[in-house]
N, C-alpha and C positions, 0 to 999 in steps of 0.2 A: 772524339773525331781523333784519328790516326797522328802520331810524327808526324810522319814521312806526310802525311795533306797539311797537316796545322805548317809546315816548314816551306812547300807549296805555296800557302796562302800568305805567311810572310815572306817570303821570298817575292810574289807578285806584287804586295802593296808596296815594300822598297821599292820596290825599279817604278812604279807609279809614281810614289809621291818623285824618289831623282826623276823622274820624265818631267813630271808635273814644271821642278825649280827647275830644270835646265829648259823649259819652254819658257818662263819668265826673266830666267836672264839673258834668254835670245834676244828681249826687250829691250837689255840693258848693256851700256854702253863706260866700262870702264875709262875707257878713254879718250871720255868725252869733252877733252881740254880747250885752256887757248891750245894748244899746238895742233888737235884736233879742228876746230872752228878754224883755224888757216889752211889746214892743208884742202878742208873741204873749200873754202874760200877758192880755190886754185884751181882745182879740180869743175873738168867742161864738161858738158850737157853730155850725157842726159846724166842730169843729175837727180840726188836720192834724198831721203830724206832721213835724215840723222837719228841716229836711239839716244835715247835718254840714260843720265846713268843714276836717276830715280826711280821711283815707282808712278805713278798719278796723285796718287794723298800723301802720297810724302812731304808735303806745302803743305799740311792743313795743320791750323786754321785757320792759316790767312787765304791760298789758295786752295777752292777746293778739288776733289775729285777730279769732280763731271767737266767743271770748268778746262782743268789739263786737261780731259779724254777730250777734251770735244776739240779744243782746242789744236792743237799739235796730233793728232792723227785725223780731223777732218779737213781744221784750216791752213794747217804748214802744209798738210799733204797737197790739196788742190792749188796750191800756191807752186808746188812744184812739178805737177804736172801741166798745169796750165803752162811753166815757163818753158817745157821743153817742148810742148806741140807750136806753140808763137817765134821762138828759134828755129823752129824745121828749115820755114824758110825763109832768115834772117840775118844780113851778112855776120850780125853778130856770135852764127852758130864757132863753138868751134872754141873762144875764148873764156877764160875763165871768168867766177865768176863776178871775181873782182875788178878787171876788163870789161864787164858786162856794163857795171857799175860805174864803173870813171867814163863811158862812151855811150849811153843809151843818150837820149832826145826826148823831146817832151813828146816825141810825131812816134813814140814806140812804144804805144800807152802798150798794151798788153807786156809786152817784156819791161818797161819800167818798174809799172808794179808787183809785181811776179815775182821779179828777180831779186826786189826791194822785199817784197814778204817776206824771201827763201834766208837772204841775209839777215833779216833785222828780226824773225823766229829768234833762226842759230842762236849768235847772243846773246837773245831773253834766255832762252833757256839753259846757256853756258852758262852766264852770273848768277844764275839764284839755285839756290842748292838745301835741302830739309837741315843741314851741320852748317852755317856759312859762320866765317872769320866776320864777327857783326862789327868790327872800327877796322877801316885801311891802316896802315905803316909804315915807315922806313920813308921813304922820295914819296912814296903817291902822298901818303901824310901831309908832307913840308910843302908842297905843291898846290893843295887845297888849302892850306893855310895861307898858305899864301897869295893864292888868286881867290877867293871867297872870306877867309877869317876864320871858318869851324867848318868843321864836319855838318855842323847841321843846318848852318849859311849855304853851305851847298845844298843838304835836304830840302832848304827851302824852296830854293832855288829851281833845283831839279821839278818838286810838286807844283810850282807856280807855271813850270813851264807848259806843261802835264795840264793842267787847272783851263792854263787861256788855249792850248788849240782846240779850236773849235771843232766842234763833230770827232772823225776820228783822226787820229796819227800817230805822233812819238816826241818821248820827250828824251836830250841826251844828254849826257858829259861828254864832251868829245876832248881830243889834244891836238893843233896845231902843229905845224912839222916842228914847228921849234918848242914844243911837247909843253905849251900852253895849255892853259886848260882855258876851255866853254861852257855855256850851258846856251841849248838851244832849242828846237822843237820843229817838226816835219808834218805837213799833212801826209792822211793815208799809208802808203809806203814806201812812205820818196826816204831818204837816210841823207846825212852830209855824206859821202862816199859818192854822190854822184854830180859830179862835178858841174858839168852843163847844165844842174837842173837846182842848187841850192846856191844861193846866198855865203853861207860859208860854212865852207869845207872843212873836214875833218875827221881824224881817226876815231868812229866809238867809241868810249870806253863801256858807258852804261848808256840800254836803250832799256823805256819802260811803255808799253803797247797802254797806249790810253784808249784805242779799238774798244767797244763793250761788249764783244765776246770774252777781252778777256780778263771779264770784272763780272758782267751786269748778272751772271745767277746767281753766285753770293752776297753783290755789293748792289746793285741794284742797280740806280741810280748817281750812290755814295761817291762817285769819283775823287773825291780828298779820301772816304777812308781808305779806299783801294790804297791808294798810293802811301798811306805813312804805311799798311802794314806791306806793301813793298816789301819798305828798306828792315823788314824782320826778315823777309828771306835773301834779301840781294850776300852775297859773298864777295867779299875784300880780295877775301885772296883773289880768284879771279883777278878784279879790276887790278889788284897788284902784277898783275904777270904782265896783262895786256897795257901796261903804261911802261915797264920795265919793258916788253921786247922790241 
């Protein structure tokens, strides 16, 4: 092979690798942070699927690649698509996502389910990480000890809320207006921001998805095992930022 041909082929290979890397990078977002989520929650329709800052297989072995890919690109995307469609002829069109959650009623089933699904999943992707801070610190740790006694006791309450949620739903760690922490659960895609639909209102800090599509491919019917392993990818640094904000 002539030197010129070798350099040409090598150059094309390097360019191809760079293109592939750029395409992969386009599926990620280094700023998928608490601030980013807050901005997205204050956006208005048409809503869009956020970007992840980690690959689908990055959370293995705790959450498998296939589950992540289907959960994110199929389930979450369907909530976004259906929310935009449901808002087309509704009075809530033009409201921010947080305003929609605060105003939606039981009669607006499509908006209720899909706005909840969009927000809940954004929070879920935000607080899990392949390189998590494994324990809370600072004022959040103090608040947890005050309210629950210990981090392990809080994990037990969250796991219990997830296990006792019949069918599909979510387990939550929230704070009320006085920054007092509490654990609760909601059915389907409801969340504690839905003032007209929940008994106990609050700002979600942790949301654990206990729909079967979040864990069934890996854990089958073993929801307790999924809940136990969820804490291996929970990033307390993200939770601390939300608590501090």
